[in-house]
MIDOSE-1310 file (N, C-alpha, C; in nm, 2 decimals, decimal comma, always signed):
residues 283
mksf	+1,56/-1,37/-3,23/+1,62/-1,49/-3,17/+1,77/-1,49/-3,19; +1,85/-1,53/-3,09/+1,99/-1,53/-3,10/+2,04/-1,63/-3,20; +2,13/-1,58/-3,29/+2,18/-1,66/-3,40/+2,34/-1,66/-3,40; +2,40/-1,58/-3,32/+2,55/-1,59/-3,32/+2,60/-1,54/-3,18
dktf	+2,72/-1,58/-3,15/+2,77/-1,55/-3,01/+2,86/-1,43/-3,01; +2,80/-1,32/-2,99/+2,88/-1,19/-2,98/+2,84/-1,11/-2,86; +2,93/-1,03/-2,81/+2,90/-0,94/-2,70/+2,89/-0,80/-2,75; +2,78/-0,74/-2,70/+2,75/-0,60/-2,75/+2,79/-0,50/-2,64
gvlg	+2,86/-0,40/-2,67/+2,89/-0,29/-2,58/+2,81/-0,17/-2,63; +2,71/-0,13/-2,55/+2,63/-0,01/-2,59/+2,68/+0,11/-2,51; +2,72/+0,21/-2,58/+2,79/+0,33/-2,51/+2,70/+0,45/-2,53; +2,65/+0,50/-2,42/+2,58/+0,63/-2,41/+2,45/+0,63/-2,50
gdkr	+2,41/+0,75/-2,53/+2,29/+0,78/-2,60/+2,17/+0,81/-2,51; +2,05/+0,83/-2,57/+1,93/+0,86/-2,50/+1,87/+0,73/-2,46; +1,74/+0,73/-2,43/+1,67/+0,61/-2,38/+1,65/+0,51/-2,49; +1,67/+0,55/-2,62/+1,67/+0,45/-2,73/+1,78/+0,34/-2,70
nyyl	+1,90/+0,39/-2,67/+2,00/+0,29/-2,65/+1,99/+0,21/-2,52; +1,92/+0,26/-2,42/+1,89/+0,18/-2,31/+1,79/+0,07/-2,35; +1,69/+0,10/-2,42/+1,59/+0,00/-2,47/+1,66/-0,09/-2,57; +1,75/-0,04/-2,65/+1,82/-0,13/-2,74/+1,90/-0,23/-2,67
akal	+1,97/-0,19/-2,56/+2,05/-0,29/-2,48/+1,96/-0,39/-2,42; +1,84/-0,34/-2,37/+1,75/-0,43/-2,30/+1,69/-0,53/-2,40; +1,66/-0,49/-2,52/+1,61/-0,58/-2,63/+1,71/-0,69/-2,66; +1,84/-0,64/-2,68/+1,95/-0,74/-2,70/+1,96/-0,84/-2,59
kddg	+1,95/-0,79/-2,47/+1,96/-0,88/-2,35/+1,85/-0,98/-2,35; +1,73/-0,93/-2,37/+1,61/-1,01/-2,37/+1,61/-1,12/-2,48; +1,68/-1,09/-2,59/+1,70/-1,19/-2,70/+1,81/-1,28/-2,68; +1,88/-1,27/-2,56/+1,98/-1,37/-2,52/+2,12/-1,33/-2,55
ykvr	+2,15/-1,21/-2,59/+2,28/-1,17/-2,62/+2,35/-1,12/-2,49; +2,48/-1,13/-2,49/+2,56/-1,07/-2,38/+2,57/-0,92/-2,41; +2,53/-0,84/-2,31/+2,53/-0,69/-2,33/+2,60/-0,62/-2,22; +2,68/-0,52/-2,25/+2,75/-0,44/-2,15/+2,71/-0,29/-2,19
lwgf	+2,65/-0,23/-2,09/+2,60/-0,09/-2,11/+2,67/+0,01/-2,03; +2,71/+0,12/-2,10/+2,78/+0,23/-2,02/+2,70/+0,36/-2,06; +2,69/+0,45/-1,96/+2,63/+0,58/-1,98/+2,49/+0,60/-1,93; +2,45/+0,51/-1,84/+2,31/+0,52/-1,79/+2,31/+0,51/-1,63
dklg	+2,41/+0,55/-1,57/+2,42/+0,54/-1,42/+2,32/+0,63/-1,36; +2,27/+0,74/-1,42/+2,17/+0,82/-1,36/+2,03/+0,75/-1,35; +2,02/+0,65/-1,43/+1,89/+0,57/-1,43/+1,90/+0,45/-1,34; +2,02/+0,42/-1,29/+2,04/+0,31/-1,20/+2,02/+0,18/-1,27
tmdc	+2,07/+0,17/-1,39/+2,05/+0,05/-1,47/+2,17/-0,05/-1,46; +2,18/-0,14/-1,56/+2,29/-0,23/-1,57/+2,42/-0,17/-1,62; +2,45/-0,05/-1,57/+2,56/+0,03/-1,62/+2,69/-0,04/-1,57; +2,80/-0,04/-1,65/+2,92/-0,10/-1,62/+3,04/+0,00/-1,64
eias	+3,16/-0,04/-1,61/+3,28/+0,04/-1,63/+3,30/+0,05/-1,78; +3,36/+0,16/-1,82/+3,39/+0,18/-1,97/+3,48/+0,07/-2,02; +3,58/+0,03/-1,94/+3,68/-0,07/-1,99/+3,61/-0,20/-2,02; +3,51/-0,23/-1,94/+3,43/-0,36/-1,96/+3,34/-0,34/-2,08
alds	+3,28/-0,23/-2,10/+3,19/-0,21/-2,22/+3,27/-0,21/-2,35; +3,39/-0,16/-2,34/+3,48/-0,16/-2,46/+3,54/-0,29/-2,49; +3,54/-0,38/-2,39/+3,59/-0,52/-2,41/+3,47/-0,61/-2,47; +3,41/-0,56/-2,58/+3,30/-0,63/-2,64/+3,34/-0,65/-2,79
diii	+3,27/-0,74/-2,85/+3,29/-0,77/-2,99/+3,24/-0,65/-3,08; +3,12/-0,60/-3,04/+3,05/-0,50/-3,12/+3,02/-0,38/-3,03; +3,06/-0,27/-3,08/+3,03/-0,14/-3,01/+2,92/-0,06/-3,08; +2,82/-0,02/-3,00/+2,71/+0,05/-3,05/+2,71/+0,19/-2,99
lpvi	+2,72/+0,29/-3,07/+2,72/+0,43/-3,03/+2,58/+0,50/-3,05; +2,56/+0,61/-3,00/+2,43/+0,68/-3,02/+2,41/+0,72/-3,17; +2,29/+0,76/-3,20/+2,26/+0,80/-3,34/+2,35/+0,91/-3,38; +2,36/+1,01/-3,30/+2,47/+1,11/-3,32/+2,58/+1,08/-3,21
pfsd	+2,69/+1,02/-3,26/+2,79/+0,96/-3,17/+2,85/+1,06/-3,07; +2,89/+1,18/-3,12/+2,97/+1,27/-3,03/+2,90/+1,40/-3,02; +2,92/+1,47/-2,91/+2,87/+1,60/-2,89/+2,98/+1,70/-2,95; +2,95/+1,83/-2,94/+3,05/+1,92/-3,00/+3,18/+1,92/-2,94
denv	+3,19/+1,87/-2,81/+3,32/+1,86/-2,74/+3,39/+1,73/-2,76; +3,33/+1,65/-2,86/+3,39/+1,52/-2,90/+3,37/+1,41/-2,79; +3,29/+1,43/-2,69/+3,26/+1,33/-2,60/+3,14/+1,25/-2,65; +3,13/+1,12/-2,61/+3,01/+1,04/-2,65/+2,89/+1,10/-2,59
vspy	+2,79/+1,12/-2,67/+2,66/+1,17/-2,62/+2,60/+1,08/-2,52; +2,59/+1,13/-2,40/+2,55/+1,04/-2,29/+2,47/+1,13/-2,18; +2,35/+1,17/-2,21/+2,28/+1,26/-2,12/+2,24/+1,19/-1,98; +2,25/+1,06/-1,98/+2,21/+0,99/-1,85/+2,34/+0,94/-1,78
snsn	+2,45/+1,00/-1,81/+2,57/+0,96/-1,74/+2,62/+1,08/-1,65; +2,69/+1,04/-1,54/+2,75/+1,14/-1,45/+2,89/+1,17/-1,49; +2,94/+1,10/-1,59/+3,08/+1,12/-1,64/+3,08/+1,14/-1,79; +3,19/+1,19/-1,84/+3,21/+1,21/-1,98/+3,30/+1,09/-2,04
lnlk	+3,29/+1,07/-2,17/+3,37/+0,97/-2,23/+3,42/+1,02/-2,37; +3,55/+1,05/-2,37/+3,62/+1,08/-2,50/+3,68/+0,96/-2,56; +3,62/+0,90/-2,66/+3,67/+0,78/-2,72/+3,81/+0,79/-2,77; +3,86/+0,91/-2,80/+4,00/+0,92/-2,85/+4,10/+0,87/-2,75
eyed	+4,06/+0,88/-2,63/+4,15/+0,83/-2,52/+4,15/+0,67/-2,52; +4,06/+0,61/-2,59/+4,05/+0,46/-2,59/+4,06/+0,41/-2,73; +4,13/+0,48/-2,82/+4,13/+0,44/-2,96/+4,19/+0,30/-2,98; +4,29/+0,26/-2,90/+4,35/+0,13/-2,92/+4,24/+0,02/-2,89
alkd	+4,15/+0,05/-2,79/+4,05/-0,05/-2,76/+3,94/-0,07/-2,87; +3,94/+0,02/-2,96/+3,84/+0,01/-3,07/+3,90/-0,07/-3,19; +4,02/-0,11/-3,19/+4,08/-0,18/-3,30/+4,02/-0,32/-3,30; +3,99/-0,36/-3,42/+3,92/-0,49/-3,45/+3,78/-0,50/-3,40
kiif	+3,72/-0,40/-3,36/+3,58/-0,40/-3,32/+3,49/-0,37/-3,44; +3,37/-0,42/-3,43/+3,26/-0,38/-3,52/+3,19/-0,27/-3,46; +3,17/-0,16/-3,53/+3,12/-0,04/-3,47/+2,99/+0,01/-3,54; +2,89/+0,04/-3,47/+2,77/+0,09/-3,53/+2,73/+0,23/-3,47
tgik	+2,68/+0,32/-3,55/+2,63/+0,45/-3,51/+2,53/+0,49/-3,60; +2,46/+0,60/-3,58/+2,36/+0,65/-3,67/+2,42/+0,74/-3,78; +2,51/+0,83/-3,74/+2,57/+0,92/-3,84/+2,72/+0,88/-3,86; +2,75/+0,81/-3,96/+2,88/+0,75/-3,98/+2,98/+0,86/-4,00
dkfl	+2,95/+0,97/-4,08/+3,04/+1,08/-4,11/+3,09/+1,14/-3,98; +3,00/+1,16/-3,88/+3,04/+1,22/-3,75/+3,14/+1,13/-3,68; +3,13/+1,00/-3,69/+3,23/+0,91/-3,63/+3,36/+0,92/-3,70; +3,36/+0,92/-3,84/+3,48/+0,92/-3,92/+3,55/+1,05/-3,91
safp	+3,49/+1,16/-3,87/+3,56/+1,29/-3,85/+3,65/+1,28/-3,73; +3,62/+1,19/-3,64/+3,71/+1,17/-3,52/+3,81/+1,05/-3,55; +3,76/+0,95/-3,62/+3,84/+0,83/-3,65/+3,84/+0,80/-3,80; +3,91/+0,88/-3,87/+3,91/+0,87/-4,02/+3,97/+0,74/-4,07
dmen	+4,05/+0,66/-3,99/+4,11/+0,54/-4,04/+4,02/+0,42/-4,01; +3,90/+0,44/-3,96/+3,81/+0,33/-3,93/+3,69/+0,31/-4,03; +3,71/+0,35/-4,15/+3,60/+0,35/-4,25/+3,55/+0,21/-4,27; +3,64/+0,11/-4,26/+3,60/-0,03/-4,28/+3,54/-0,10/-4,16
rvss	+3,55/-0,03/-4,04/+3,50/-0,09/-3,92/+3,36/-0,04/-3,88; +3,32/+0,07/-3,93/+3,20/+0,14/-3,88/+3,08/+0,13/-3,98; +2,96/+0,11/-3,93/+2,84/+0,10/-4,02/+2,74/+0,20/-3,96; +2,66/+0,25/-4,05/+2,55/+0,34/-4,00/+2,42/+0,27/-4,02
ysdr	+2,35/+0,24/-3,90/+2,22/+0,18/-3,91/+2,11/+0,27/-3,96; +2,13/+0,40/-3,95/+2,03/+0,49/-4,00/+2,02/+0,51/-4,15; +2,12/+0,46/-4,22/+2,12/+0,46/-4,36/+2,04/+0,35/-4,42; +2,00/+0,25/-4,34/+1,92/+0,14/-4,39/+1,78/+0,18/-4,42
eefa	+1,72/+0,12/-4,53/+1,59/+0,15/-4,57/+1,49/+0,11/-4,46; +1,51/-0,02/-4,41/+1,41/-0,06/-4,31/+1,41/+0,02/-4,18; +1,52/+0,08/-4,15/+1,53/+0,17/-4,03/+1,45/+0,29/-4,06; +1,47/+0,35/-4,18/+1,40/+0,48/-4,21/+1,25/+0,46/-4,22
vkna	+1,21/+0,35/-4,28/+1,07/+0,32/-4,29/+1,00/+0,30/-4,16; +1,06/+0,22/-4,07/+1,00/+0,19/-3,94/+1,01/+0,31/-3,85; +1,11/+0,39/-3,87/+1,12/+0,51/-3,78/+1,02/+0,62/-3,82; +0,97/+0,61/-3,94/+0,87/+0,71/-3,99/+0,75/+0,71/-3,90
vpta	+0,71/+0,60/-3,85/+0,59/+0,59/-3,77/+0,60/+0,67/-3,63; +0,70/+0,64/-3,55/+0,71/+0,72/-3,43/+0,74/+0,87/-3,46; +0,81/+0,90/-3,57/+0,83/+1,04/-3,60/+0,70/+1,11/-3,63; +0,61/+1,04/-3,71/+0,48/+1,10/-3,75/+0,40/+1,11/-3,62
egai	+0,40/+1,01/-3,54/+0,32/+1,02/-3,42/+0,37/+1,13/-3,33; +0,50/+1,15/-3,32/+0,55/+1,25/-3,24/+0,52/+1,39/-3,29; +0,52/+1,40/-3,43/+0,48/+1,53/-3,49/+0,34/+1,57/-3,45; +0,25/+1,47/-3,46/+0,11/+1,50/-3,42/+0,10/+1,53/-3,27
eqal	+0,17/+1,47/-3,19/+0,17/+1,50/-3,05/+0,22/+1,64/-3,03; +0,32/+1,69/-3,10/+0,37/+1,82/-3,09/+0,26/+1,92/-3,13; +0,19/+1,89/-3,24/+0,08/+1,98/-3,29/-0,03/+1,99/-3,18; -0,07/+1,88/-3,12/-0,17/+1,89/-3,02/-0,13/+1,96/-2,89
mhsd	+0,00/+1,95/-2,86/+0,05/+2,01/-2,74/+0,06/+2,16/-2,75; +0,08/+2,21/-2,87/+0,11/+2,35/-2,89/+0,00/+2,43/-2,97; -0,11/+2,36/-2,98/-0,23/+2,43/-3,04/-0,35/+2,42/-2,96; -0,45/+2,51/-2,98/-0,57/+2,50/-2,90/-0,69/+2,46/-2,99
itin	-0,66/+2,39/-3,10/-0,76/+2,33/-3,18/-0,73/+2,18/-3,21; -0,83/+2,11/-3,26/-0,81/+1,97/-3,28/-0,75/+1,95/-3,42; -0,69/+1,84/-3,45/-0,65/+1,80/-3,58/-0,78/+1,77/-3,67; -0,88/+1,71/-3,61/-1,00/+1,68/-3,68/-1,06/+1,81/-3,72
gskv	-1,09/+1,82/-3,85/-1,16/+1,94/-3,91/-1,06/+2,05/-3,94; -0,93/+2,03/-3,92/-0,83/+2,14/-3,95/-0,78/+2,12/-4,09; -0,72/+2,23/-4,14/-0,66/+2,23/-4,27/-0,51/+2,22/-4,26; -0,45/+2,12/-4,32/-0,31/+2,08/-4,29/-0,24/+2,08/-4,42
lvcg	-0,11/+2,13/-4,42/-0,02/+2,12/-4,53/+0,10/+2,03/-4,48; +0,13/+1,93/-4,56/+0,25/+1,84/-4,53/+0,35/+1,87/-4,65; +0,46/+1,92/-4,61/+0,56/+1,95/-4,72/+0,66/+1,83/-4,73; +0,65/+1,77/-4,85/+0,74/+1,66/-4,87/+0,66/+1,53/-4,87
ygri	+0,69/+1,44/-4,96/+0,62/+1,31/-4,97/+0,72/+1,19/-4,97; +0,82/+1,20/-4,88/+0,91/+1,09/-4,86/+0,85/+0,99/-4,76; +0,93/+0,92/-4,69/+0,88/+0,82/-4,60/+0,79/+0,88/-4,49; +0,84/+0,98/-4,43/+0,77/+1,05/-4,32/+0,65/+1,12/-4,37
gkvl	+0,66/+1,19/-4,48/+0,55/+1,26/-4,54/+0,43/+1,16/-4,57; +0,46/+1,04/-4,62/+0,36/+0,95/-4,66/+0,28/+0,90/-4,53; +0,36/+0,86/-4,43/+0,30/+0,81/-4,31/+0,22/+0,92/-4,24; +0,28/+1,04/-4,23/+0,21/+1,15/-4,16/+0,08/+1,19/-4,23
seml	+0,09/+1,20/-4,36/-0,04/+1,23/-4,43/-0,15/+1,14/-4,41; -0,12/+1,01/-4,41/-0,22/+0,91/-4,38/-0,28/+0,92/-4,24; -0,19/+0,94/-4,14/-0,23/+0,96/-4,00/-0,32/+1,08/-3,98; -0,28/+1,19/-4,04/-0,36/+1,31/-4,03/-0,50/+1,30/-4,10
rgmg	-0,50/+1,23/-4,21/-0,63/+1,21/-4,28/-0,72/+1,12/-4,19; -0,65/+1,02/-4,13/-0,73/+0,93/-4,04/-0,79/+1,00/-3,92; -0,73/+1,11/-3,88/-0,78/+1,19/-3,77/-0,88/+1,29/-3,81; -0,91/+1,29/-3,94/-1,02/+1,38/-3,99/-0,97/+1,52/-4,04
advt	-0,84/+1,53/-4,07/-0,79/+1,66/-4,12/-0,81/+1,66/-4,27; -0,82/+1,79/-4,32/-0,82/+1,81/-4,47/-0,67/+1,83/-4,51; -0,61/+1,73/-4,57/-0,47/+1,73/-4,59/-0,43/+1,76/-4,74; -0,34/+1,86/-4,75/-0,27/+1,89/-4,88/-0,13/+1,85/-4,86
vsar	-0,07/+1,80/-4,97/+0,07/+1,76/-4,96/+0,15/+1,83/-5,08; +0,26/+1,88/-5,04/+0,35/+1,94/-5,15/+0,46/+1,85/-5,18; +0,51/+1,86/-5,31/+0,62/+1,78/-5,35/+0,68/+1,86/-5,47; +0,81/+1,83/-5,50/+0,88/+1,89/-5,61/+0,86/+1,81/-5,74
kqsd	+0,87/+1,68/-5,72/+0,87/+1,59/-5,84/+0,73/+1,56/-5,89; +0,72/+1,56/-6,02/+0,59/+1,53/-6,08/+0,55/+1,39/-6,05; +0,64/+1,30/-6,03/+0,61/+1,16/-6,00/+0,55/+1,15/-5,86; +0,60/+1,23/-5,77/+0,55/+1,23/-5,63/+0,41/+1,30/-5,63
lawi	+0,39/+1,40/-5,71/+0,26/+1,47/-5,72/+0,15/+1,37/-5,78; +0,20/+1,28/-5,87/+0,11/+1,18/-5,93/+0,07/+1,08/-5,82; +0,16/+1,04/-5,73/+0,13/+0,95/-5,63/+0,04/+1,01/-5,52; +0,06/+1,14/-5,49/-0,02/+1,21/-5,40/-0,16/+1,22/-5,44
klng	-0,18/+1,25/-5,57/-0,32/+1,25/-5,63/-0,38/+1,11/-5,63; -0,30/+1,01/-5,66/-0,35/+0,87/-5,67/-0,40/+0,82/-5,53; -0,33/+0,87/-5,43/-0,36/+0,83/-5,29/-0,47/+0,92/-5,23; -0,53/+1,00/-5,31/-0,65/+1,08/-5,26/-0,62/+1,21/-5,19
fagi	-0,50/+1,26/-5,20/-0,47/+1,39/-5,14/-0,47/+1,50/-5,24; -0,49/+1,62/-5,19/-0,47/+1,74/-5,28/-0,32/+1,76/-5,28; -0,27/+1,79/-5,40/-0,13/+1,81/-5,41/-0,09/+1,94/-5,48; +0,02/+2,00/-5,43/+0,07/+2,13/-5,48/+0,22/+2,12/-5,50
ktgd	+0,27/+2,20/-5,59/+0,42/+2,20/-5,61/+0,48/+2,27/-5,49; +0,59/+2,21/-5,44/+0,66/+2,28/-5,33/+0,71/+2,42/-5,37; +0,68/+2,52/-5,30/+0,71/+2,65/-5,34/+0,60/+2,73/-5,39; +0,49/+2,66/-5,44/+0,38/+2,72/-5,50/+0,27/+2,74/-5,39
ftei	+0,30/+2,83/-5,30/+0,22/+2,84/-5,17/+0,12/+2,96/-5,18; +0,04/+2,97/-5,29/-0,04/+3,08/-5,31/-0,15/+3,10/-5,20; -0,20/+2,99/-5,15/-0,30/+2,99/-5,05/-0,26/+2,94/-4,91; -0,13/+2,97/-4,88/-0,07/+2,92/-4,76/-0,13/+2,98/-4,63
nsyn	-0,20/+3,09/-4,64/-0,26/+3,15/-4,52/-0,38/+3,08/-4,48; -0,43/+2,97/-4,55/-0,55/+2,91/-4,51/-0,52/+2,78/-4,42; -0,40/+2,75/-4,39/-0,37/+2,63/-4,32/-0,36/+2,65/-4,17; -0,41/+2,56/-4,09/-0,40/+2,56/-3,94/-0,27/+2,51/-3,90
fifn	-0,22/+2,40/-3,97/-0,09/+2,34/-3,94/-0,01/+2,32/-4,06; +0,12/+2,34/-4,05/+0,21/+2,30/-4,16/+0,32/+2,21/-4,10; +0,33/+2,09/-4,16/+0,44/+2,00/-4,12/+0,54/+1,99/-4,23; +0,67/+2,02/-4,20/+0,77/+2,02/-4,30/+0,86/+1,90/-4,28
tips	+0,89/+1,83/-4,39/+0,98/+1,71/-4,38/+1,10/+1,73/-4,48; +1,10/+1,85/-4,55/+1,20/+1,87/-4,65/+1,33/+1,94/-4,59; +1,44/+1,88/-4,60/+1,57/+1,93/-4,54/+1,63/+2,04/-4,62; +1,56/+2,14/-4,66/+1,61/+2,26/-4,72/+1,51/+2,38/-4,70
lilr	+1,56/+2,50/-4,70/+1,48/+2,61/-4,67/+1,37/+2,64/-4,77; +1,25/+2,61/-4,73/+1,13/+2,63/-4,81/+1,04/+2,73/-4,75; +1,03/+2,74/-4,62/+0,94/+2,84/-4,56/+1,03/+2,96/-4,52; +1,05/+3,04/-4,63/+1,14/+3,16/-4,62/+1,05/+3,28/-4,58
edvl	+1,12/+3,39/-4,57/+1,05/+3,51/-4,52/+0,93/+3,55/-4,61; +0,94/+3,54/-4,74/+0,83/+3,57/-4,83/+0,71/+3,48/-4,80; +0,73/+3,36/-4,77/+0,62/+3,27/-4,74/+0,56/+3,29/-4,60; +0,65/+3,31/-4,50/+0,61/+3,33/-4,37/+0,52/+3,45/-4,35
rels	+0,55/+3,55/-4,42/+0,48/+3,68/-4,41/+0,33/+3,67/-4,46; +0,31/+3,56/-4,54/+0,18/+3,54/-4,59/+0,09/+3,45/-4,49; +0,15/+3,39/-4,39/+0,08/+3,30/-4,30/-0,01/+3,37/-4,21; -0,11/+3,30/-4,17/-0,19/+3,35/-4,05/-0,11/+3,34/-3,93
kdtl	-0,13/+3,43/-3,83/-0,06/+3,43/-3,71/-0,10/+3,31/-3,62; -0,21/+3,24/-3,66/-0,26/+3,13/-3,59/-0,20/+2,99/-3,64; -0,13/+3,00/-3,75/-0,07/+2,88/-3,81/+0,04/+2,83/-3,72; +0,04/+2,70/-3,70/+0,15/+2,63/-3,62/+0,23/+2,55/-3,72
iidl	+0,36/+2,57/-3,71/+0,46/+2,50/-3,80/+0,53/+2,40/-3,72; +0,53/+2,27/-3,76/+0,62/+2,17/-3,70/+0,72/+2,13/-3,81; +0,84/+2,15/-3,78/+0,95/+2,12/-3,88/+1,02/+1,99/-3,83; +1,01/+1,89/-3,91/+1,07/+1,76/-3,88/+1,21/+1,74/-3,95
aslp	+1,25/+1,83/-4,03/+1,37/+1,82/-4,11/+1,49/+1,83/-4,03; +1,60/+1,75/-4,07/+1,72/+1,76/-4,00/+1,79/+1,90/-4,01; +1,88/+1,93/-3,92/+1,94/+2,06/-3,91/+2,00/+2,10/-4,05; +1,98/+2,22/-4,09/+1,93/+2,34/-4,01/+1,77/+2,35/-4,03
ggvd	+1,71/+2,25/-4,09/+1,56/+2,26/-4,10/+1,52/+2,33/-4,23; +1,39/+2,34/-4,24/+1,33/+2,40/-4,36/+1,26/+2,53/-4,34; +1,28/+2,59/-4,22/+1,21/+2,71/-4,18/+1,31/+2,82/-4,14; +1,28/+2,94/-4,18/+1,35/+3,06/-4,13/+1,30/+3,09/-3,99
faca	+1,35/+3,03/-3,89/+1,30/+3,04/-3,75/+1,31/+3,18/-3,70; +1,41/+3,26/-3,73/+1,42/+3,39/-3,68/+1,31/+3,48/-3,74; +1,28/+3,46/-3,87/+1,18/+3,54/-3,93/+1,04/+3,50/-3,88; +1,02/+3,37/-3,85/+0,90/+3,32/-3,80/+0,87/+3,39/-3,66
ekcg	+0,97/+3,40/-3,58/+0,96/+3,47/-3,45/+0,92/+3,61/-3,47; +0,99/+3,68/-3,56/+0,96/+3,82/-3,59/+0,81/+3,84/-3,63; +0,76/+3,74/-3,71/+0,63/+3,75/-3,76/+0,52/+3,70/-3,66; +0,57/+3,66/-3,55/+0,47/+3,61/-3,45/+0,41/+3,48/-3,48
ikai	+0,48/+3,40/-3,55/+0,43/+3,26/-3,59/+0,51/+3,16/-3,51; +0,43/+3,07/-3,45/+0,50/+2,96/-3,37/+0,55/+2,85/-3,46; +0,68/+2,83/-3,46/+0,75/+2,73/-3,54/+0,83/+2,64/-3,45; +0,81/+2,51/-3,45/+0,88/+2,42/-3,36/+0,97/+2,33/-3,44
hals	+1,10/+2,33/-3,41/+1,19/+2,23/-3,47/+1,19/+2,10/-3,39; +1,12/+2,01/-3,44/+1,09/+1,88/-3,36/+1,19/+1,77/-3,41; +1,30/+1,76/-3,34/+1,41/+1,67/-3,38/+1,41/+1,54/-3,29; +1,46/+1,44/-3,35/+1,48/+1,31/-3,27/+1,35/+1,27/-3,20
lpgk	+1,24/+1,28/-3,26/+1,11/+1,25/-3,20/+1,10/+1,10/-3,15; +1,15/+1,00/-3,23/+1,14/+0,86/-3,19/+1,20/+0,84/-3,05; +1,32/+0,90/-3,02/+1,38/+0,89/-2,90/+1,31/+0,96/-2,78; +1,23/+1,05/-2,82/+1,16/+1,13/-2,71/+1,02/+1,07/-2,68
iapk	+0,95/+1,03/-2,78/+0,81/+0,99/-2,76/+0,79/+0,84/-2,76; +0,88/+0,77/-2,82/+0,87/+0,62/-2,82/+1,00/+0,55/-2,82; +1,08/+0,58/-2,71/+1,22/+0,53/-2,70/+1,23/+0,37/-2,71; +1,13/+0,31/-2,65/+1,13/+0,16/-2,65/+1,12/+0,11/-2,79
sage	+1,02/+0,16/-2,86/+1,00/+0,12/-3,00/+1,12/+0,15/-3,09; +1,17/+0,27/-3,06/+1,29/+0,32/-3,14/+1,41/+0,24/-3,12; +1,43/+0,20/-2,99/+1,54/+0,11/-2,96/+1,53/-0,03/-3,02; +1,41/-0,08/-3,02/+1,39/-0,21/-3,09/+1,41/-0,20/-3,24
iies	+1,38/-0,09/-3,30/+1,40/-0,07/-3,44/+1,55/-0,07/-3,47; +1,63/-0,01/-3,38/+1,77/-0,01/-3,40/+1,83/-0,15/-3,38; +1,78/-0,22/-3,28/+1,82/-0,36/-3,26/+1,80/-0,44/-3,38; +1,68/-0,44/-3,44/+1,65/-0,53/-3,55/+1,73/-0,49/-3,67
tiln	+1,76/-0,36/-3,69/+1,84/-0,32/-3,80/+1,98/-0,37/-3,79; +2,04/-0,35/-3,67/+2,18/-0,40/-3,65/+2,19/-0,55/-3,67; +2,10/-0,62/-3,61/+2,10/-0,77/-3,63/+2,09/-0,81/-3,77; +2,01/-0,74/-3,85/+1,99/-0,77/-3,99/+2,13/-0,75/-4,06
ilke	+2,19/-0,63/-4,03/+2,32/-0,61/-4,09/+2,42/-0,71/-4,06; +2,43/-0,75/-3,93/+2,52/-0,86/-3,89/+2,50/-0,99/-3,96; +2,37/-1,03/-3,97/+2,33/-1,15/-4,03/+2,37/-1,16/-4,18; +2,35/-1,04/-4,25/+2,38/-1,03/-4,39/+2,54/-1,04/-4,41
ddg	+2,61/-0,97/-4,32/+2,76/-0,98/-4,33/+2,81/-1,12/-4,29; +2,74/-1,18/-4,20/+2,79/-1,32/-4,16/+2,75/-1,42/-4,26; +2,65/-1,39/-4,34/+2,60/-1,49/-4,44/+2,65/-1,48/-4,57
């Protein structure tokens, strides 16, 4: 429910930002959206969008050419050309460091919604659902009755393990910390130390959530050629993809799944997180 009078300028992004803008509008806020003219939506001129109190950029704000990531726009936007228009604005993005690499003097103006715990916890659900969707799309067997390894027992690992067990999979979870291994056992899963993959050739599916290289050449060469790997870790991931290809093992780096499989839910998660930040700062 609307609690303060601010105008939101949503710039670019994937369909998450479209649904974010729609959620804000449905909740009674004034919204100006740029970067979705290919969808024929409430797209407006960039000058109008920038004439807002709060600017919301995509999770990854800029592409390699420093334009705002905007796959649904017919034009490009380099914010450096509009730097003066950003003064005194409240700015949100997913990856703050990426924004500050272009605008180093705006440290006190920009916040990262993806750093918030509630964002990460809520986002774990569409990520886990998307990972399972990827497994079903790229395999010729069911999750039910399969043997699965989940690497990592963070937010996504916890949610994913429970979903897979609910589907009838035999789930083993790996972790580095003894405290995590204790929780894994307490929650009824088989647990192994990450890196101790002595029986790794017995798994039908491997889901990795650990953002460091753990599925190296020595591990991959032990895998069955029928094993499917779904890597959910941020770039560069936790799999030696070149080696996997040489070994004839299918490995999929499944990134940004919430925006691909559940953009409406993902956009609403971003909205609630940003509103929480604003209410805390205002209060």
